[in-house]
Z-matrix of the N, CA and C atoms (Angstrom, degrees):
N
C 1 1.399
C 2 1.619 1 110.21
N 3 1.325 2 120.70 1 125.78
C 4 1.343 3 118.17 2 -178.91
C 5 1.556 4 112.85 3 -75.29
N 6 1.300 5 115.37 4 169.68
C 7 1.477 6 122.91 5 -169.90
C 8 1.518 7 112.53 6 -70.54
N 9 1.273 8 119.90 7 -22.58
C 10 1.410 9 121.79 8 177.95
C 11 1.439 10 116.98 9 -81.63
N 12 1.326 11 113.35 10 -29.08
C 13 1.499 12 122.36 11 177.46
C 14 1.472 13 114.31 12 -77.40
N 15 1.358 14 118.08 13 -28.95
C 16 1.550 15 122.99 14 -176.02
C 17 1.506 16 108.46 15 -61.98
N 18 1.301 17 121.93 16 -49.27
C 19 1.559 18 115.68 17 179.19
C 20 1.460 19 114.77 18 -60.43
N 21 1.308 20 116.12 19 -33.56
C 22 1.530 21 122.21 20 -177.66
C 23 1.599 22 106.84 21 -63.80
N 24 1.371 23 112.58 22 -41.02
C 25 1.519 24 117.32 23 -174.64
C 26 1.498 25 103.89 24 -69.45
N 27 1.345 26 122.09 25 -45.58
C 28 1.433 27 126.17 26 -179.12
C 29 1.507 28 112.10 27 -60.90
N 30 1.314 29 119.90 28 -44.27
C 31 1.420 30 127.23 29 172.81
C 32 1.464 31 113.38 30 -59.38
N 33 1.411 32 116.58 31 -48.08
C 34 1.499 33 120.97 32 175.97
C 35 1.472 34 112.86 33 -57.65
N 36 1.435 35 115.58 34 -46.35
C 37 1.466 36 117.41 35 -176.02
C 38 1.520 37 110.05 36 -63.96
N 39 1.399 38 115.22 37 -42.97
C 40 1.473 39 117.06 38 -178.11
C 41 1.610 40 111.26 39 -62.00
N 42 1.317 41 113.12 40 -41.70
C 43 1.482 42 119.39 41 -178.19
C 44 1.526 43 108.57 42 -65.34
N 45 1.321 44 116.95 43 -38.29
C 46 1.512 45 117.62 44 178.37
C 47 1.569 46 111.13 45 -65.94
N 48 1.346 47 113.49 46 -45.62
C 49 1.415 48 115.90 47 -179.67
C 50 1.539 49 113.91 48 -69.27
N 51 1.290 50 119.11 49 -25.68
C 52 1.365 51 123.72 50 170.27
C 53 1.523 52 115.35 51 -63.68
N 54 1.274 53 112.55 52 -43.98
C 55 1.586 54 123.21 53 -179.94
C 56 1.558 55 105.17 54 -62.75
N 57 1.324 56 116.50 55 -50.10
C 58 1.419 57 121.55 56 -177.22
C 59 1.565 58 112.83 57 -61.11
N 60 1.411 59 112.26 58 -42.01
C 61 1.487 60 117.34 59 179.07
C 62 1.491 61 108.42 60 -65.98
N 63 1.358 62 120.95 61 -44.04
C 64 1.406 63 120.67 62 -174.97
C 65 1.565 64 110.19 63 -64.81
N 66 1.315 65 119.59 64 -39.98
C 67 1.443 66 125.80 65 175.98
C 68 1.477 67 109.67 66 -58.05
N 69 1.297 68 116.87 67 -47.97
C 70 1.484 69 120.21 68 -178.77
C 71 1.543 70 114.53 69 -68.53
N 72 1.373 71 115.54 70 -34.66
C 73 1.390 72 118.95 71 173.66
C 74 1.477 73 111.50 72 -66.56
N 75 1.326 74 120.01 73 -47.80
C 76 1.426 75 123.05 74 -179.34
C 77 1.550 76 108.23 75 -55.81
N 78 1.352 77 115.71 76 -44.79
C 79 1.467 78 117.51 77 -175.38
C 80 1.627 79 108.51 78 -65.44
N 81 1.363 80 113.85 79 -41.74
C 82 1.487 81 114.59 80 -178.30
C 83 1.511 82 112.16 81 -67.93
N 84 1.245 83 117.65 82 -27.91
C 85 1.483 84 124.38 83 175.30
C 86 1.549 85 115.17 84 -80.03
N 87 1.318 86 114.98 85 -8.23
C 88 1.440 87 115.49 86 178.74
C 89 1.526 88 113.62 87 92.62
N 90 1.368 89 116.80 88 0.18
C 91 1.428 90 120.22 89 179.70
C 92 1.549 91 115.65 90 -69.57
N 93 1.313 92 116.52 91 -19.12
C 94 1.477 93 118.84 92 178.67
C 95 1.544 94 110.20 93 -111.89
N 96 1.296 95 114.20 94 45.59
C 97 1.471 96 121.18 95 179.36
C 98 1.541 97 116.92 96 -52.91
N 99 1.335 98 113.65 97 -29.62
C 100 1.437 99 116.95 98 -178.18
C 101 1.501 100 112.97 99 -75.24
N 102 1.360 101 120.85 100 -2.47
C 103 1.374 102 122.42 101 174.78
C 104 1.458 103 114.94 102 -60.53
N 105 1.382 104 113.80 103 -43.46
C 106 1.457 105 116.75 104 174.00
C 107 1.559 106 107.79 105 -131.39
N 108 1.239 107 117.36 106 122.80
C 109 1.530 108 120.15 107 178.50
C 110 1.433 109 108.94 108 -61.86
N 111 1.367 110 118.70 109 146.25
C 112 1.491 111 122.21 110 -179.63
C 113 1.468 112 109.54 111 -54.80
N 114 1.295 113 121.61 112 -40.26
C 115 1.502 114 122.83 113 178.70
C 116 1.520 115 111.47 114 -56.51
N 117 1.336 116 121.83 115 -25.50
C 118 1.356 117 124.47 116 -172.48
C 119 1.526 118 116.66 117 -76.76
N 120 1.351 119 115.87 118 -16.57
C 121 1.413 120 121.52 119 -177.24
C 122 1.519 121 109.22 120 -120.47
N 123 1.318 122 120.32 121 132.47
C 124 1.355 123 130.04 122 179.50
C 125 1.538 124 115.22 123 103.75
N 126 1.282 125 114.50 124 167.22
C 127 1.500 126 113.99 125 176.15
C 128 1.504 127 104.66 126 165.21
N 129 1.426 128 117.57 127 -169.99
C 130 1.361 129 125.09 128 -179.44
C 131 1.527 130 112.66 129 -70.74
N 132 1.295 131 114.53 130 137.96
C 133 1.599 132 118.65 131 174.20
C 134 1.492 133 104.80 132 -149.85
N 135 1.350 134 112.91 133 169.30
C 136 1.481 135 120.58 134 172.10
C 137 1.503 136 105.35 135 -146.72
N 138 1.332 137 116.54 136 117.41
C 139 1.450 138 122.43 137 -178.66
C 140 1.569 139 109.61 138 -135.74
N 141 1.288 140 115.86 139 176.39
C 142 1.456 141 124.01 140 -178.43
C 143 1.508 142 108.07 141 -117.94
N 144 1.360 143 115.70 142 136.71
C 145 1.490 144 115.78 143 174.01
C 146 1.511 145 111.95 144 -92.16
N 147 1.331 146 115.23 145 176.49
C 148 1.492 147 118.38 146 -175.37
C 149 1.527 148 117.28 147 -61.18
N 150 1.358 149 116.57 148 -12.54
C 151 1.431 150 120.64 149 179.87
C 152 1.571 151 111.06 150 -100.81
N 153 1.329 152 115.57 151 1.09
C 154 1.429 153 123.76 152 -177.89
C 155 1.447 154 116.98 153 88.10
N 156 1.363 155 119.68 154 9.30
C 157 1.459 156 123.17 155 -177.78
C 158 1.565 157 107.20 156 -86.12
N 159 1.403 158 116.10 157 143.41
C 160 1.422 159 119.77 158 175.63
C 161 1.527 160 111.07 159 -75.42
N 162 1.315 161 118.40 160 135.73
C 163 1.463 162 124.94 161 177.83
C 164 1.516 163 104.13 162 -125.62
N 165 1.394 164 116.74 163 129.75
C 166 1.446 165 123.33 164 171.59
C 167 1.399 166 110.14 165 -125.27
N 168 1.375 167 120.40 166 178.86
C 169 1.449 168 126.49 167 175.72
C 170 1.551 169 109.18 168 -56.76
N 171 1.384 170 116.92 169 -31.51
C 172 1.448 171 115.38 170 -179.73
C 173 1.534 172 116.06 171 -65.87
N 174 1.467 173 113.17 172 -21.02
C 175 1.409 174 118.74 173 -179.52
C 176 1.577 175 111.08 174 -67.72
N 177 1.316 176 116.84 175 -16.32
C 178 1.469 177 122.55 176 -178.13
C 179 1.549 178 108.84 177 -86.16
N 180 1.337 179 121.79 178 -17.20
C 181 1.483 180 122.24 179 179.14
C 182 1.433 181 114.01 180 -54.87
N 183 1.330 182 119.39 181 135.49
C 184 1.443 183 127.31 182 174.80
C 185 1.575 184 114.45 183 83.77
N 186 1.327 185 120.73 184 -2.00
C 187 1.363 186 129.05 185 -177.68
C 188 1.540 187 113.89 186 -138.69
N 189 1.353 188 117.77 187 133.33
C 190 1.493 189 117.14 188 171.98
C 191 1.496 190 108.40 189 -63.00
N 192 1.274 191 119.01 190 153.44
C 193 1.508 192 122.44 191 -174.84
C 194 1.522 193 107.81 192 -138.79
N 195 1.424 194 113.44 193 132.45
C 196 1.389 195 122.55 194 169.31
C 197 1.582 196 106.95 195 -99.84
N 198 1.349 197 119.35 196 126.14
C 199 1.455 198 122.25 197 172.98
C 200 1.524 199 110.31 198 -122.24
N 201 1.405 200 107.74 199 130.96
C 202 1.496 201 112.16 200 171.62
C 203 1.495 202 107.24 201 -133.00
N 204 1.403 203 114.67 202 137.11
C 205 1.390 204 126.48 203 -175.54
C 206 1.491 205 110.48 204 -98.67
N 207 1.395 206 119.55 205 130.46
C 208 1.453 207 118.85 206 -179.41
C 209 1.516 208 106.07 207 -169.60
N 210 1.296 209 114.88 208 -157.76
C 211 1.480 210 122.09 209 -173.85
C 212 1.539 211 110.12 210 -154.25
N 213 1.379 212 117.31 211 151.83
C 214 1.410 213 118.81 212 -169.61
C 215 1.522 214 111.88 213 -76.08
N 216 1.338 215 119.30 214 -18.67
C 217 1.438 216 120.96 215 174.60
C 218 1.455 217 118.28 216 -89.90
N 219 1.401 218 113.62 217 11.49
C 220 1.511 219 120.84 218 -178.88
C 221 1.561 220 107.71 219 -71.48
N 222 1.303 221 113.17 220 124.35
C 223 1.474 222 118.58 221 -177.26
C 224 1.557 223 117.90 222 -69.18
N 225 1.252 224 120.70 223 -32.01
C 226 1.469 225 117.73 224 -172.46
C 227 1.578 226 111.78 225 -141.09
N 228 1.326 227 123.06 226 -55.92
C 229 1.373 228 125.35 227 -168.18
C 230 1.502 229 112.37 228 -62.40
N 231 1.257 230 115.46 229 -44.91
C 232 1.525 231 123.06 230 -175.13
C 233 1.584 232 107.93 231 -65.35
N 234 1.366 233 119.59 232 -57.42
C 235 1.387 234 118.74 233 -178.01
C 236 1.608 235 112.72 234 -60.29
N 237 1.292 236 112.06 235 -36.20
C 238 1.527 237 114.53 236 178.04
C 239 1.506 238 111.72 237 -66.76
N 240 1.277 239 115.42 238 -42.54
C 241 1.484 240 120.65 239 178.94
C 242 1.573 241 109.57 240 -63.11
N 243 1.379 242 114.61 241 -49.69
C 244 1.468 243 115.37 242 177.30
C 245 1.480 244 117.97 243 -60.31
N 246 1.352 245 116.05 244 -32.67
C 247 1.475 246 121.01 245 173.98
C 248 1.502 247 107.12 246 -61.30
N 249 1.422 248 115.80 247 -51.65
C 250 1.448 249 116.16 248 -175.82
C 251 1.608 250 114.20 249 -64.38
N 252 1.386 251 111.58 250 -30.81
C 253 1.448 252 110.72 251 173.86
C 254 1.571 253 113.39 252 -70.95
N 255 1.286 254 112.48 253 -31.97
C 256 1.488 255 115.69 254 175.04
C 257 1.515 256 114.35 255 -63.46
N 258 1.387 257 113.10 256 -38.04
C 259 1.417 258 118.56 257 -179.77
C 260 1.585 259 110.84 258 -69.15
N 261 1.338 260 117.05 259 -33.56
C 262 1.461 261 120.87 260 175.56
C 263 1.544 262 108.90 261 -68.26
N 264 1.298 263 117.94 262 -42.08
C 265 1.489 264 120.71 263 179.29
C 266 1.509 265 108.82 264 -62.60
N 267 1.385 266 119.76 265 -43.78
C 268 1.380 267 122.26 266 174.66
C 269 1.466 268 113.97 267 -57.53
N 270 1.367 269 118.01 268 -41.90
C 271 1.389 270 122.32 269 -176.40
C 272 1.628 271 113.65 270 -72.16
N 273 1.388 272 111.08 271 -18.36
C 274 1.472 273 114.70 272 175.01
C 275 1.532 274 115.77 273 -82.47
N 276 1.392 275 110.06 274 -14.39
C 277 1.496 276 112.22 275 175.59
C 278 1.585 277 111.42 276 70.90
N 279 1.350 278 114.70 277 -139.30
C 280 1.473 279 119.45 278 177.70
C 281 1.536 280 113.81 279 -70.27
N 282 1.366 281 118.51 280 -15.94
C 283 1.475 282 122.69 281 175.70
C 284 1.557 283 107.55 282 -65.82
N 285 1.217 284 120.67 283 -22.77
C 286 1.480 285 122.27 284 -174.64
C 287 1.564 286 107.19 285 -67.16
N 288 1.348 287 114.69 286 -25.02
C 289 1.505 288 117.19 287 -178.16
C 290 1.597 289 108.24 288 -68.31
N 291 1.311 290 117.33 289 -12.97
C 292 1.452 291 116.03 290 -176.13
C 293 1.548 292 109.50 291 -106.71
N 294 1.442 293 110.86 292 21.54
C 295 1.520 294 116.63 293 177.80
C 296 1.515 295 107.82 294 -130.22
N 297 1.350 296 112.98 295 144.19
C 298 1.468 297 119.10 296 171.74
C 299 1.539 298 112.08 297 -91.24
N 300 1.218 299 120.16 298 134.85
C 301 1.439 300 123.26 299 175.70
C 302 1.573 301 108.39 300 -131.54
N 303 1.362 302 113.46 301 112.80
C 304 1.379 303 121.78 302 -170.87
C 305 1.543 304 113.03 303 -115.15
N 306 1.361 305 116.64 304 133.89
C 307 1.529 306 117.99 305 177.41
C 308 1.498 307 100.32 306 -118.62
N 309 1.368 308 115.17 307 104.85
C 310 1.536 309 119.33 308 -175.73
C 311 1.533 310 108.76 309 -99.20
N 312 1.325 311 114.56 310 128.95
C 313 1.442 312 120.99 311 -179.63
C 314 1.531 313 116.22 312 -69.04
N 315 1.261 314 115.74 313 141.66
C 316 1.575 315 123.19 314 174.10
C 317 1.474 316 106.47 315 -103.49
N 318 1.331 317 118.01 316 2.68
C 319 1.496 318 118.89 317 -170.01
C 320 1.571 319 106.79 318 -135.68
N 321 1.425 320 118.03 319 72.25
C 322 1.396 321 119.02 320 -174.87
C 323 1.568 322 113.81 321 -67.11
N 324 1.255 323 114.70 322 -19.49
C 325 1.543 324 120.75 323 177.12
C 326 1.491 325 113.02 324 -57.66
N 327 1.305 326 113.88 325 -42.53
C 328 1.508 327 117.93 326 -178.08
C 329 1.505 328 113.62 327 -107.53
N 330 1.318 329 118.27 328 -21.97
C 331 1.471 330 118.69 329 -171.02
C 332 1.478 331 110.81 330 -96.78
N 333 1.339 332 115.29 331 79.34
C 334 1.407 333 125.21 332 176.06
C 335 1.530 334 107.52 333 -73.50
N 336 1.346 335 117.44 334 177.03
C 337 1.530 336 117.85 335 -177.94
C 338 1.510 337 104.46 336 -72.69
N 339 1.377 338 120.86 337 -36.11
C 340 1.472 339 121.85 338 177.21
C 341 1.508 340 109.51 339 -62.21
N 342 1.265 341 118.84 340 -43.33
C 343 1.550 342 120.74 341 -176.54
C 344 1.518 343 107.36 342 -65.63
N 345 1.395 344 117.13 343 -41.40
C 346 1.458 345 116.62 344 175.94
C 347 1.532 346 115.70 345 -63.84
N 348 1.295 347 114.24 346 -41.20
C 349 1.447 348 120.69 347 177.25
C 350 1.553 349 111.90 348 -56.70
N 351 1.327 350 114.41 349 -49.51
C 352 1.477 351 118.18 350 -179.61
C 353 1.581 352 113.15 351 -68.05
N 354 1.261 353 115.98 352 -33.95
C 355 1.487 354 122.10 353 -178.03
C 356 1.518 355 107.36 354 -72.32
N 357 1.325 356 116.52 355 -44.64
C 358 1.539 357 118.63 356 -176.99
C 359 1.469 358 116.16 357 -77.00
N 360 1.346 359 114.63 358 -2.90
C 361 1.583 360 116.61 359 -176.70
C 362 1.542 361 108.02 360 -76.24
N 363 1.314 362 117.21 361 -6.23
C 364 1.542 363 117.10 362 173.68
C 365 1.483 364 111.92 363 -94.97
N 366 1.307 365 118.87 364 4.00
C 367 1.488 366 122.54 365 -178.96
C 368 1.470 367 113.99 366 -123.02
N 369 1.312 368 120.90 367 179.42
C 370 1.482 369 123.39 368 -179.89
C 371 1.416 370 109.47 369 -52.11
N 372 1.388 371 121.00 370 136.74
C 373 1.463 372 125.42 371 -177.96
C 374 1.584 373 113.15 372 -69.07
N 375 1.370 374 111.80 373 -12.72
C 376 1.511 375 113.27 374 176.41
C 377 1.447 376 115.38 375 -83.32
N 378 1.349 377 116.45 376 -5.03
C 379 1.593 378 120.49 377 175.67
C 380 1.443 379 108.24 378 -76.50
N 381 1.288 380 119.13 379 122.91
C 382 1.501 381 123.54 380 172.64
C 383 1.523 382 113.19 381 -97.18
N 384 1.283 383 111.87 382 124.46
C 385 1.546 384 114.71 383 176.12
C 386 1.488 385 109.51 384 -89.50
N 387 1.354 386 122.96 385 125.09
C 388 1.353 387 124.80 386 -174.47
C 389 1.606 388 107.89 387 -114.30
N 390 1.297 389 114.21 388 133.12
C 391 1.463 390 117.26 389 175.16
C 392 1.545 391 107.39 390 -144.72
N 393 1.398 392 114.05 391 -177.55
C 394 1.426 393 117.23 392 -174.66
C 395 1.537 394 106.79 393 -178.53
N 396 1.325 395 117.40 394 -171.37
C 397 1.384 396 116.47 395 -179.46
C 398 1.582 397 109.33 396 -85.50
N 399 1.264 398 121.34 397 169.87
C 400 1.523 399 123.83 398 -168.68
C 401 1.506 400 108.48 399 -58.57
N 402 1.242 401 120.60 400 -33.55
C 403 1.619 402 120.04 401 179.23
C 404 1.506 403 109.96 402 -70.77
N 405 1.350 404 115.85 403 -43.46
C 406 1.472 405 119.01 404 176.00
C 407 1.529 406 117.22 405 -61.15
N 408 1.426 407 111.66 406 -35.34
C 409 1.487 408 116.99 407 175.77
C 410 1.456 409 108.62 408 -72.45
N 411 1.282 410 116.56 409 -49.45
C 412 1.539 411 117.27 410 179.70
C 413 1.541 412 110.94 411 -51.71
N 414 1.269 413 117.87 412 -42.41
C 415 1.484 414 120.69 413 -179.12
C 416 1.530 415 111.43 414 -58.45
N 417 1.418 416 114.29 415 -53.31
C 418 1.459 417 119.71 416 -176.08
C 419 1.538 418 109.83 417 -63.95
N 420 1.290 419 119.60 418 -36.05
C 421 1.495 420 124.47 419 176.16
C 422 1.462 421 109.68 420 -59.84
N 423 1.254 422 117.52 421 -44.49
C 424 1.470 423 124.77 422 -179.75
C 425 1.509 424 114.94 423 -66.59
N 426 1.391 425 112.67 424 -42.70
C 427 1.456 426 121.69 425 176.51
C 428 1.603 427 109.42 426 -60.36
N 429 1.236 428 116.07 427 -41.30
C 430 1.467 429 120.54 428 -175.56
C 431 1.495 430 115.21 429 -98.51
N 432 1.320 431 113.62 430 11.26
C 433 1.512 432 118.84 431 178.58
C 434 1.447 433 117.91 432 54.44
N 435 1.391 434 113.75 433 39.94
C 436 1.507 435 120.69 434 -170.41
C 437 1.575 436 107.88 435 -92.71
N 438 1.245 437 119.87 436 130.59
C 439 1.412 438 122.75 437 172.63
C 440 1.562 439 106.50 438 -86.26
N 441 1.289 440 117.75 439 132.44
C 442 1.473 441 122.14 440 176.30
C 443 1.616 442 103.85 441 -154.86
N 444 1.354 443 109.48 442 128.64
C 445 1.470 444 117.24 443 -179.73
C 446 1.514 445 111.03 444 -140.84
N 447 1.359 446 118.84 445 138.37
C 448 1.439 447 125.32 446 176.93
C 449 1.470 448 106.21 447 -76.67
N 450 1.370 449 117.82 448 126.05
C 451 1.494 450 123.82 449 170.76
C 452 1.493 451 112.52 450 -114.38
N 453 1.294 452 113.74 451 117.68
C 454 1.548 453 117.57 452 -177.37
C 455 1.557 454 105.71 453 -67.52
N 456 1.402 455 111.36 454 151.54
C 457 1.362 456 118.62 455 173.26
C 458 1.504 457 111.99 456 -116.33
N 459 1.314 458 121.93 457 162.99
C 460 1.527 459 126.54 458 -173.12
C 461 1.480 460 106.85 459 -56.06
N 462 1.338 461 123.24 460 -43.74
C 463 1.413 462 123.37 461 -172.36
C 464 1.556 463 115.00 462 -77.45
N 465 1.327 464 117.77 463 8.31
C 466 1.394 465 119.42 464 176.25
C 467 1.583 466 111.19 465 97.00
N 468 1.261 467 115.94 466 -15.92
C 469 1.415 468 123.10 467 176.13
C 470 1.535 469 111.70 468 -79.23
N 471 1.349 470 119.28 469 -173.68
C 472 1.415 471 117.90 470 -178.69
C 473 1.514 472 106.90 471 -145.79
N 474 1.335 473 118.62 472 159.17
C 475 1.534 474 121.50 473 166.08
C 476 1.592 475 103.96 474 -123.69
N 477 1.387 476 112.25 475 -177.16
C 478 1.362 477 115.72 476 -178.33
C 479 1.596 478 109.26 477 -128.53
N 480 1.315 479 115.74 478 127.04
C 481 1.527 480 118.56 479 166.82
C 482 1.478 481 109.23 480 -84.61
N 483 1.326 482 118.20 481 130.28
C 484 1.496 483 118.14 482 -176.10
C 485 1.556 484 109.05 483 -151.60
N 486 1.366 485 109.82 484 159.59
C 487 1.524 486 117.56 485 174.99
C 488 1.575 487 103.13 486 -65.66
N 489 1.415 488 107.17 487 139.18
C 490 1.565 489 110.60 488 -178.25
C 491 1.521 490 106.83 489 -120.37
N 492 1.376 491 118.55 490 40.04
C 493 1.490 492 118.68 491 173.14
C 494 1.465 493 110.42 492 -88.91
N 495 1.330 494 115.85 493 154.87
C 496 1.533 495 116.50 494 169.98
C 497 1.601 496 103.23 495 -103.99
N 498 1.322 497 113.92 496 124.80
C 499 1.382 498 120.91 497 177.11
C 500 1.486 499 115.59 498 -85.57
N 501 1.317 500 123.39 499 128.68
C 502 1.461 501 127.58 500 178.10
C 503 1.568 502 104.36 501 -102.66
N 504 1.322 503 115.72 502 115.72
C 505 1.502 504 122.00 503 171.60
C 506 1.459 505 108.95 504 -105.21
N 507 1.293 506 116.79 505 145.89
C 508 1.501 507 122.03 506 176.60
C 509 1.507 508 115.04 507 -81.37
N 510 1.242 509 119.61 508 179.28
C 511 1.477 510 125.22 509 -178.22
C 512 1.517 511 111.99 510 -56.86
N 513 1.273 512 118.37 511 -22.87
C 514 1.492 513 121.76 512 -179.19
C 515 1.510 514 110.35 513 -100.32
N 516 1.374 515 119.15 514 10.08
C 517 1.452 516 120.21 515 175.65
C 518 1.492 517 112.18 516 81.79
N 519 1.411 518 119.23 517 14.29
C 520 1.450 519 121.15 518 -177.54
C 521 1.468 520 107.78 519 -98.95
N 522 1.359 521 115.59 520 145.82
C 523 1.438 522 124.98 521 -176.80
C 524 1.584 523 106.89 522 -70.80
N 525 1.350 524 114.98 523 125.93
C 526 1.423 525 122.29 524 176.41
C 527 1.506 526 111.05 525 -96.98
N 528 1.395 527 118.57 526 -58.28
C 529 1.455 528 121.20 527 177.73
C 530 1.627 529 106.67 528 -176.09
N 531 1.384 530 112.95 529 169.18
C 532 1.459 531 113.02 530 168.71
C 533 1.534 532 107.31 531 -62.01
N 534 1.297 533 114.61 532 147.55
C 535 1.581 534 117.90 533 -178.42
C 536 1.537 535 106.99 534 -106.54
N 537 1.349 536 111.86 535 129.79
C 538 1.464 537 118.37 536 -177.74
C 539 1.508 538 112.27 537 -90.24
N 540 1.344 539 110.26 538 123.44
C 541 1.573 540 120.20 539 174.41
C 542 1.470 541 114.82 540 -97.56
N 543 1.368 542 113.89 541 -7.70
C 544 1.511 543 118.66 542 -179.59
C 545 1.499 544 114.93 543 -76.27
N 546 1.268 545 115.24 544 60.41
C 547 1.512 546 122.64 545 178.15
C 548 1.447 547 108.11 546 -162.99
N 549 1.372 548 116.83 547 -177.35
C 550 1.500 549 121.01 548 179.32
C 551 1.528 550 110.52 549 -64.59
N 552 1.263 551 121.94 550 138.34
C 553 1.400 552 119.65 551 178.29
C 554 1.531 553 117.26 552 -54.09
N 555 1.264 554 113.88 553 -31.96
C 556 1.514 555 121.43 554 178.38
C 557 1.576 556 108.08 555 -65.21
N 558 1.271 557 116.58 556 -39.28
C 559 1.476 558 120.09 557 177.12
C 560 1.461 559 113.66 558 -64.95
N 561 1.346 560 112.99 559 -46.72
C 562 1.476 561 116.61 560 175.09
C 563 1.507 562 114.66 561 -60.56
N 564 1.349 563 114.32 562 -37.81
C 565 1.482 564 119.22 563 -178.22
C 566 1.512 565 109.77 564 -66.86
N 567 1.356 566 116.06 565 -43.14
C 568 1.446 567 121.95 566 173.90
C 569 1.560 568 112.81 567 -55.41
N 570 1.266 569 116.46 568 -42.90
C 571 1.433 570 121.99 569 177.19
C 572 1.499 571 111.57 570 -63.73
N 573 1.338 572 119.55 571 -42.90
C 574 1.409 573 121.89 572 176.53
C 575 1.513 574 117.60 573 -63.99
N 576 1.340 575 114.76 574 -35.63
C 577 1.413 576 120.80 575 -179.89
C 578 1.559 577 113.46 576 -59.34
N 579 1.341 578 115.98 577 -21.70
C 580 1.479 579 122.01 578 179.70
C 581 1.567 580 107.36 579 -67.51
N 582 1.373 581 120.52 580 -21.88
C 583 1.399 582 118.70 581 -177.71
C 584 1.511 583 114.98 582 -100.61
N 585 1.286 584 115.97 583 -0.37
C 586 1.531 585 121.13 584 -177.55
C 587 1.478 586 107.32 585 -69.23
C-alpha cells in the first residue's frame, strides 16, 4: 500500500467504526425505538425464581421491570451487568422495592434454581434469577427476541453467546426500550423512577 492511500484507509476505518458506535449508542439509549415495535418484544412465560417461586408475565403487572438475560458460568459481561444493576437498585433506595429486576437464564442445562440462588447471593437481594426447563427458556427467549447459542470450548465444556441488552418494561409489562447502565447509578435510578 502506498503512503498516500494509508491515511485514507485509517480515516475510512475510523469513520466506519464511529458510525457503528453511534448507531449502537442510539439504540442503547432508546433513540432508535422504532427498530422493534413494543408489541414485538415480550409475552407470556412461566419460570421459577431462585427460591422456587413461580414467576410469569403477570408478575410484572403494576411495576416497571428490568430484565437481563445471561448465565451463571458467564465470565465477565453478566457479573459486571448484575453488579451495575445492583448499584442502580441501591441508588433507588426504598423505591427499588416497587421495581422488578429479573436475571433470566439462557443456560437451563446448568442454571438450576440452586445454581441461580448461589450465583445471585453476591448481588442485590432484590434481583430475581429465573430459570426453567429447556422448552420454557426457549419460549421466553423467543418472546423477548433474545439470541442465545451454545458455543463448545476446547476442553469439552461450553459457553453461551447471548444478547446482552437490559430490557425496560413498563408497569403494564410492555417493552419501553433497552435500558442504559453506562452512567452514574444515581442518574439511572432517577430515570427509572419516572416509570414507577
